[in-house]
C-alpha positions, -999 to 999 in steps of 0.1 A, spaced: -565 630 -538 -547 598 -547 -515 610 -532 -533 622 -501 -549 588 -496 -515 571 -500 -500 594 -474 -528 587 -450 -526 549 -456 -489 550 -449 -494 571 -418 -518 545 -405 -492 518 -409 -466 539 -391 -492 547 -364 -496 509 -358 -458 501 -359 -442 532 -343 -470 550 -324 -483 585 -327 -454 603 -310 -429 588 -335 -448 597 -367 -423 611 -392 -431 627 -425 -396 618 -437 -402 581 -429 -435 582 -448 -419 599 -477 -392 572 -479 -418 544 -478 -437 560 -506 -406 567 -527 -411 604 -525 -389 633 -515 -397 650 -482 -404 682 -500 -429 664 -522 -448 652 -491 -447 686 -476 -467 699 -505 -496 678 -493 -492 680 -456 -475 709 -439 -462 692 -407 -464 662 -384 -491 679 -364 -512 684 -396 -507 647 -403 -519 638 -368 -550 659 -373 -557 641 -406 -554 608 -387 -576 619 -358 -603 633 -380 -603 602 -402 -605 580 -371 -634 600 -355 -653 599 -388 -647 562 -393 -660 555 -358 -690 578 -363 -698 563 -397 -697 527 -384 -719 536 -354 -744 555 -375 -746 527 -401 -753 501 -374 -779 523 -356 -798 530 -389 -804 493 -392 -827 493 -361 -864 503 -362 -868 540 -350 -892 532 -322 -869 506 -308 -848 530 -287 -833 501 -266 -822 483 -297 -807 515 -311 -788 522 -279 -775 486 -276 -765 485 -313 -747 518 -310 -727 507 -280 -718 474 -296 -707 492 -328 -684 515 -308 -668 485 -292 -665 465 -324 -649 495 -342 -624 499 -314 -614 462 -314 -610 463 -352 -590 496 -351 -570 495 -318 -543 519 -329 -568 545 -341 -588 542 -309 -556 547 -289 -548 578 -310 -582 595 -302 -589 581 -267 -555 572 -254 -526 593 -240 -522 627 -256 -493 631 -280 -467 653 -264 -466 688 -280 -497 683 -301 -528 704 -296 -559 692 -315 -574 720 -336 -611 729 -339 -613 707 -370 -615 677 -348 -646 688 -328 -673 680 -353 -660 645 -362 -655 638 -325 -691 647 -318 -707 621 -341 -711 593 -316 -722 615 -287 -747 632 -310 -760 598 -321 -765 588 -284 -781 621 -278 -806 616 -306 -816 582 -291 -821 599 -257 -842 626 -272 -864 601 -290 -868 581 -257 -879 613 -239 -903 622 -266 -918 587 -266 -922 587 -228 -897 558 -225 -875 574 -198 -882 564 -162 -907 589 -146 -888 592 -113 -856 602 -132 -875 628 -152 -886 645 -120 -854 641 -100 -840 673 -85 -803 681 -90 -778 706 -76 -784 740 -91 -747 743 -101 -750 711 -121 -782 723 -137 -765 755 -148 -734 738 -161 -754 714 -183 -776 742 -198 -756 744 -231 -759 706 -236 -796 707 -227 -801 735 -253 -782 715 -279 -805 685 -275 -834 707 -288 -861 696 -263 -867 700 -226 -846 671 -213 -843 673 -175 -809 678 -160 -810 645 -141 -815 626 -174 -787 645 -191 -764 638 -161 -772 601 -163 -766 601 -200 -731 617 -195 -723 591 -170 -733 564 -194 -712 580 -222 -681 580 -198 -689 544 -189 -691 532 -225 -659 548 -237 -642 539 -204 -652 502 -206 -639 500 -242 -607 517 -233 -602 494 -203 -606 463 -226 -583 476 -253 -556 489 -230 -553 457 -211 -569 467 -178 -590 435 -178 -560 412 -179 -562 387 -151 -596 403 -141 -620 392 -168 -614 360 -189 -607 364 -226 -622 331 -237 -649 330 -265 -678 353 -255 -665 361 -220 -658 398 -226 -688 401 -248 -710 389 -219 -694 415 -196 -700 443 -222 -736 432 -228 -742 433 -190 -727 468 -189 -751 479 -217 -781 466 -197 -769 485 -166 -764 517 -186 -800 514 -200 -811 511 -163 -791 541 -153 -804 563 -181 -839 551 -173 -848 539 -208 -875 512 -207 
């Protein structure tokens, strides 16, 4: 386990300095003072190493978001949602290279295996749990609860509705999906430089924009 941790730590450094497409097991072996064959006993290929990094990043993001959300009273669904959104952004700012790995450009030739699905689902599941609690508590806007949607959309979202475990109307699920896209899109825009010369980067300026977005997302999803 100690050698595995050392390989993963070195891989993170190479991710930051070289980028995911240039990850090299040979380079990592040299840094650790190991032979390439010794490293290959622990990780079979560059793609396996990428999977390690991706799973680790998703789990780190999920754990940070869950820890922050657990610190808020259960009945405070607005506070739980706001705290989760802020935790996602803060983790991304603190771990920009890992965020780029999991939400940036795909690595040429790499196809993520099924092992990444559960870790990748941690934040969406956390947001889904907040939504379910809001519906159960009658905290979702009544007009949205009764809104009609296109039958095709209703059918396509059936698996997600079933996964939530209670009868959440399709319109609410659709709004929640839009909010999920908005959250991760806003964080990616900030990290990937899309706000340059658009939004100031002085103290608190981008925080203020993000908090405004969170308030709008709460309006969109109908939580009050």
